[in-house]
C-alpha positions as CSV (number, residue, x, y, z in Angstrom):
1,X,0.0,0.0,0.0
2,X,2.8,2.5,0.9
3,X,4.5,1.5,-2.4
4,X,1.4,2.3,-4.3
5,X,1.2,5.7,-2.6
6,X,4.8,6.4,-3.4
7,X,4.4,5.5,-7.1
8,X,1.2,7.7,-7.3
9,X,3.1,10.6,-5.7
10,X,6.0,10.2,-8.1
11,X,3.6,10.1,-11.0
12,X,1.9,13.3,-9.9
13,X,5.3,15.0,-9.4
14,X,6.4,13.8,-12.9
15,X,3.2,15.2,-14.5
16,X,3.7,18.5,-12.7
17,X,7.3,18.8,-13.8
18,X,6.2,18.2,-17.5
19,X,3.5,20.9,-17.3
20,X,4.9,24.1,-18.8
21,X,2.9,26.4,-16.5
22,X,4.3,24.6,-13.4
23,X,7.8,24.7,-14.9
24,X,7.6,28.5,-15.4
25,X,6.2,28.9,-11.9
26,X,9.1,26.9,-10.4
27,X,11.6,28.9,-12.4
28,X,10.0,32.1,-11.2
29,X,10.2,30.9,-7.6
30,X,13.8,30.0,-8.0
31,X,14.6,33.5,-9.4
32,X,12.8,35.1,-6.4
33,X,14.8,32.9,-4.1
34,X,18.1,34.0,-5.7
35,X,17.1,37.6,-5.5
36,X,16.1,37.4,-1.8
37,X,19.4,35.7,-1.1
38,X,21.3,38.5,-2.8
39,X,19.2,41.1,-0.9
40,X,19.9,39.4,2.5
41,X,23.6,39.2,1.7
42,X,23.6,42.9,0.8
43,X,21.8,43.7,4.1
44,X,24.3,41.7,6.1
45,X,27.2,43.6,4.4
46,X,25.5,46.9,5.2
47,X,25.0,45.8,8.8
48,X,28.7,45.0,9.1
49,X,29.7,48.3,7.6
50,X,27.3,50.1,9.9
51,X,28.7,48.4,13.0
52,X,32.2,49.4,11.9
53,X,31.1,53.0,11.5
54,X,29.4,53.0,14.9
55,X,32.5,51.6,16.5
56,X,34.7,54.3,14.9
57,X,32.2,57.0,16.0
58,X,32.3,55.7,19.6
59,X,36.0,55.7,19.5
60,X,36.1,59.3,18.3
61,X,33.5,60.5,20.8
62,X,35.0,58.9,23.9
63,X,38.1,61.2,24.2
64,X,35.9,64.3,23.8
65,X,33.8,63.2,26.8
66,X,36.8,62.6,29.0
67,X,38.3,65.9,28.0
68,X,35.1,67.7,28.7
69,X,34.7,66.2,32.2
70,X,38.3,67.0,33.0
71,X,37.9,70.6,32.0
72,X,34.7,71.0,34.1
73,X,36.3,69.5,37.2
74,X,39.3,71.7,36.8
75,X,37.2,74.8,36.3
76,X,35.2,73.8,39.4
77,X,38.4,73.4,41.5
78,X,39.8,76.8,40.5
79,X,36.4,78.5,41.3
80,X,36.2,76.9,44.7
């Protein structure tokens, strides 16, 4: 019984593969899949670049913050 179901399933898949409409639909689905993969890879690349820019920005901002706090405490000491 399972063998008969398997052969019927294989026959149905074979008929679908031979159908030109089904064939075009599968080709279209594969093209969409490839485009989505390219898009995801592009987004991953942008995310990596953005992370690098954020790290560089953080590195540039940190010395300014320290210098500002040092100046304010120095100014407060001289006033007192």
